[in-house]
Residue, then its C-alpha position, 0 to 999 in steps of 0.5 A: m500500500q502507498l500514500a496515494d492509496i491511503l488518500k483515496l481510502k480517506g476520500f482525499n481526492h485533491k490533485k494539487i498536492k505536495v508532500i514535504r519531509h522536515t528534518t527536525n532533529r537539528k538543534e535550532i529546529k528542535v528548539l522551535v518544535d519544543l516551543g510549539e512553533f513547528e507550524l510557524y517554522q513550516s509557513y515561512q520559506k525562502t522560495e515559492v516552494f509550495k507554488d501551485a499546491e492546494y494542499i501540503i502533507s507534512f512529514r517529520a524525518t525519523e531514522g533512515r528514509k522513514a518519515v512520520l505524518q505530522g498533518v495535512y494543510k490547505v494552502n490558503k494564500v501566500q505573500q512576500v515579506m522582508n523579515l521573519p518573526d524574531i523566533l525564526h531568525p536562527i534559520i536564516d543562517l542554518e538554511n543559508w537563506g540570506p536577506g529577504p524577501y521570503f514567502h509566508y504561506d497561510l497554511i490551514r490545518e485540516n483533519s483528513l488524516a488526523d487519526l493517522e498523525e504521528r502514526l502513519v510511517i512512510d518510506w520517503g524513497g532514495s531522494t531524501v535530500t529532496w524534501c518537497q515533492k509531488r510524488l504520492d507513490k510512497d510505500i507505507i511502512e507501518i501504521l503505529p498503534e494509537g498511543y505509541a511513542k517511540t522505539f526504546l533504543g537502550y538506556e543511554n539513548v533515552l531522551l523523552d519530552f514530557d509529552e512523549l513520556e506521558k504517552i508511554v505511561m498512559h499507554p503501557d500496552v503499546n509501549k511494552q518494551w519501555k515499561m519492561m526496561l524501565s521497571n527492571v532497573y533502579g537508576v539516576y535520572l536527569i530532568l532538563d528544563t528546556t526553558t532555562g537549561q537548568q537541571y534536576i537530578g533524581s533517583a529511582y529505587g522503589k517499586e517498579g524502578l524508573w517506571g514507577r518514579w517517572s509515572n509519578y511525574i506524569q500524575s503530579k507533574h513535579g514528582g514532589n520536588k520542592i523547586l519544581i513545585e515552585l516553578l509550576k506555581d508560577d507557570p502551571l504548564r512549565y512541565k511541558k518543557f521538561r525533558f527526561s534522560i537516564l544517567n546511570v542504571v543499576p540492578n533493582s537488587s541494589l540497596k537504596e543507600e547505593v542508589i542515593h549515594l550515586e545520586q548525590i555524587t552526580k549532583e556534585k559533578l553537575g552542580t545542580r544544587v548551586f546552579g540547578l533545580n536540586s534543593n538538597 
């Protein structure tokens, strides 16, 4: 089955379509995505790349040639502008755009494939450099189950935004490997506040190990941590900017005192009591 077949099944019969594949793992672009500005980033282009398109179907690049669906947008209108919004200025150098004019597209999100967003994975094909195409003969690799977050690639590679961790915890049946691997170990973890760059170091040594501890963050948003509680008082949605990673794992047969000692040493190494979010 190909993308064209999915569109036909969904009754999406428009002819003037372009498909685009964004590479969002670059630092500057990742910052924009984390700030919720993906659609703003997409709407500004150096050239009239969406010319003659009535709709664009937007994908995000993952590993290899894979790409996962982000959304479908109607191209309402386009206008030339001399300047970009301040938040987009880093992409001028990143993309070698140079000075304006630029093209600003009024892209209206629509729901034709809403149930497949973050689930429909395609093979972009050999021309991964060509990020904007008209070809709809993209092979469907898989349709991920609802609630699926991402592949577990080892403890050292764990890097989860709050929304990703929430999806994993709230849908354990379709994220079974995550639950198994996090439940089977104790460890020391790091929470990065991506708004300020400050760090919090914590440890997990109770029931269900890291899984149990991180599940508490999803429920409480702060995990009972004093400084994080204060942050959320001032900014109730600040937790959405938290990013979770694992610094050390130890067997779940380890003594509580061993894990706490490892946590304290890590706090000293990273200075999170003085410069970060640890209060003790």
